[in-house]
C-alpha positions as CSV (number, residue, x, y, z in Angstrom):
1,M,-2.4,-26.0,42.4
2,G,-2.1,-25.8,38.5
3,R,0.9,-24.9,36.7
4,P,0.6,-21.1,35.4
5,A,-1.0,-20.6,32.1
6,R,2.1,-20.6,29.4
7,K,2.7,-17.6,27.5
8,F,3.8,-19.2,24.1
9,R,2.6,-22.3,22.8
10,M,4.1,-24.8,20.3
11,G,4.3,-23.2,16.5
12,D,3.9,-19.7,18.0
13,H,6.1,-17.5,15.9
14,V,8.3,-15.8,18.7
15,R,11.2,-13.0,18.8
16,V,14.1,-13.3,20.7
17,R,13.4,-9.5,22.8
18,Y,17.3,-8.8,23.3
19,R,18.6,-10.3,20.0
20,G,16.1,-9.5,17.7
21,Q,16.0,-12.7,15.8
22,E,12.7,-14.6,15.1
23,G,11.7,-18.5,15.1
24,T,9.1,-20.9,15.9
25,V,8.4,-22.6,19.1
26,I,9.3,-25.9,18.7
27,D,9.3,-27.5,22.3
28,I,8.4,-26.7,25.8
29,N,10.8,-28.6,28.2
30,G,9.8,-26.9,32.0
31,D,10.5,-23.1,32.0
32,L,12.2,-23.0,28.9
33,Y,10.9,-23.0,25.3
34,M,13.3,-24.6,22.5
35,V,13.1,-22.0,19.3
36,S,13.9,-22.9,15.7
37,L,15.3,-19.8,14.5
38,S,15.0,-18.3,10.9
39,S,18.7,-18.1,10.9
40,G,18.9,-21.6,11.3
41,G,19.7,-22.1,14.7
42,I,18.2,-24.0,17.9
43,D,18.2,-22.3,21.4
44,S,16.3,-22.4,24.5
45,Y,14.9,-19.5,25.8
46,S,12.6,-18.4,29.1
47,E,9.3,-17.1,28.9
48,S,11.0,-13.2,29.6
49,Q,13.3,-13.3,26.5
50,L,10.6,-13.9,23.9
51,E,8.0,-11.5,22.5
52,I,5.1,-12.8,19.9
53,V,5.5,-11.7,16.4
54,W,2.1,-12.8,15.0
């Protein structure tokens, strides 16, 4: 069977739900999305931790 469809793609502008920080998805590694945060940091989050901004 195939892998389930991803909710986000590279380049999507997202918000970290529990922190309110925004950033851009720059890589996808397994079940984690690497996000370049507008504050300058980079961190990885699961799909459930993110929401699309625009």
